[in-house]
N, C-alpha and C positions, 0 to 999 in steps of 0.2 A: 316884267318880273325878271330880276337878276338871277342867273343860275351859274354857279361856279363849283368846281370839284377840285380838291386838292389831290395831286398825283404824286405819290411817293416815287422814289428813284432807286434804280440799281446803277452804280457807277463802275465803269470799267476803265482802268488806268494801266497803260503799258506801252510797248513799242509796236513794231509793225505786226506782231502776231495778234495783238489787240485791235490795231487799226483795220486789219483785214478780217476781223471776226464777224463782220456783217455781210460778207460774201455769201453767195448761195451755199447753203450747207454749213455756214460758219457758226462757231460756238456762241458768239454774241447774238446772232440771229436766232438760234435755238432758245436761248434765254428769253429773248423778246417774245418768242412764240409761247413759251411756258407761262409768262406773266401777262399775256395780253388782257387788256381791260382792268388790270390790277395796278400796274405801275409803269413808269417809263424806264427804258434802259439807255443810259447815256454813255456812248462810246468815245473815250478820249485816248485813243492810241496814237502814237507818234513814231512813224517809221524811222528806224536808225537811232533812236534815242537810247541813251544809257541812264543809269540811276542818278548820276550827277545832274544831268540836264532835267530829268524828271523832277527831281527834288526842288530845283530852282523854280520850276513853273507851277508846281502843285497848287500853291495858294491862289493862283490866278485862274488855273484850270477849274479847280473845285473850291470856290470861295465858301466861307463858313455857312452861309445860308443854304447852299446846295447840299453840303454835307449833313446839315441838320434834316434835310428832307430824305436822306438815304436810309434804306433798309438793308442794303448789302453793298459791299464794295469788293472788287477784285483788283489785286496789285500783282502785275506780271511783268517783271523785268529781270534782266541778267543775260539775255542772249547776246547783246552787244557789249556789255561789260566785260564778258568773257573772251573777247578777241585776244589774239596773241600779241602782246605789246610790241614785240620786235618786228611784227609783220604789219600790224594795223593799228598804230597808236591813236588815231583819231577818235575811235570810239572806246578804247580800252579804259577800264576802271579797275583799280587793284582790289583784291579780295576783301581786305579790311575796310577800304572806302565804300565798296559796295554794300557791306553789312551795315555800316554807319548810315549810309543814305537810305537804305530800306528801313532801318530802325527810326530815322527822323520822319519818314513819310507815315509810318504806322503811328507814331506819337502825334502827328498832325491830325490825323483822322480821329484819334481818341480825344485830342484836346478840343475838337469841335463838336464832340457829343456822340460820336459813333461808338457803340459798344464793341469791344474787341472780338466778341463772338459773331459779329456781323462782317468781319473782314476775313478775306481769304487770300492767302499768298499763293502764287503759282510759281514753281521753279522754272528755269529755262529748260527747254526740251533737250534731248539728246542730240548730238551731231552725227549724221550719216556722213562720214568723212569722204567717202568715195563721191557721193552725189554733190556735196558742197564743194569739193575740189574742182569739179567740173563747172559748177556755177561761178566759182572764183576766176577760173580761167577765162570765162566769157567777159568778165569785168577787167581783165588784164592784171590780175594779181594771183599770188600763190595762195594756198590754204591758209586761212586766217583764223580759223576756229578748230578746235579738236574736241573729241568726245571726252577725253580725260580732263581737259581744263573746264569745260562746261559743267562737268560733274562736281568740280570743287565749288563752283557757285551755287549749284543746286544744293549741296550739302550745307553751305553757309546760310542759304535761304531757310532750310529745314531746322538748322540749329537755332537760328534767330527765332523762328516761329515757336519752337519748344521753349526757349528762354522767356518769351513774352507772352506765352499762352494764347498764341493766335493759330488758327487753322491754316493748313498748308496742303497743297496737292503737289506731291513729288513727281512731277511729270517726267523728269529725267529717268527715274527708276521705273516707274509704271510702264512707260512705253517699251522699255528694253526687255520687260518680261514677256512681251508678245512676240509671236513668231513673225519673222520678215518684217520687223518694225519699221525699218528705214524706208523702203519703197511704199509701204502701206500708209504711213503716217506723215511723211515729210516729202513735199513736192520737189524740193531742190536740196535736201539735206538739212534744212533749217526750218522753213516755214511749213505750215500744216496743210496737208491735203484735206479734202472733205472728210475722209475717214479718220484723219488725225483730229480734226476739229470735233467730230462726233465722239471720239474717244475721250477727249478733254471734257466735252459737255457732260458725258455719261457720269464723270466724277464730280462735276459741278452741280448737277441737277438737284441732288438731295439738299445741298447747301442753300440753293435758291429756294427750294420748296420750304425748308425750315424758316427762312427769312420772310417768306411772303404768305405762308399758309393762312395766317389770321387776317390778311387784307381782303376786303370785300371786292366783289366785281363792281366796277364803276358804272353807274346808271343801271336802271332796271332792265331785266331781260325783255325783249320785245313782246313776249307772250303775256307779260303781266301789265303791259301798258293799257290804260283805259282809252280805247280808240275814240270814244265819244267826248272825253275830256283829257286829252294827253298832258296838258299843262300841269294838272294836278299830279300826275304819275312822276313828273320831273322836279317837283318841289323838293328842295334840300332842307334838312334840319339846320 
């Protein structure tokens, strides 16, 4: 007897903050825990990538057949785009180009059948300049990101979301409303601590629930399996 189950997918696309989201306490891991036995969570985070590079690889990373299986997508870029051009040109992407790249990626997902209400943009986080300056020193460079500049990219992300009717989490603004946000939420001034990941997940969990509430749990609960004839319990329509 052939038994198979179609597993819907949640797709996570972004830079290192997405790549690291499956660490213990990570926001991606929390999503996976939330939707266990309902769907798969596919982490496609690429450390150091900016929106220009992400736009190029998107069709290969998430081909049409994978997008068609998606029930939710997060798009989380901008932390690298917002580098200071004069200090760190290798990752820098101008503000207008960043918005164009993000728009193109949104349109790609929509063109492959993803309803826009199932897409969530996440702005770059704020920069704790004191902590990130120390991190830069260990890498042999001067401060290459600032709070003010990352805020410009966060605003561009929010403006784009409003223009296109797409959901957005303004992480840059939300984190700064919290007391002692830098040490609490950012381990090195840029990347998330476990508490920072939990803070992001708190703002994502409702979106995930909305996108997956109608999905059934895959395979029957153990207590409903006919122990005398288990094959019958596993027959799929």
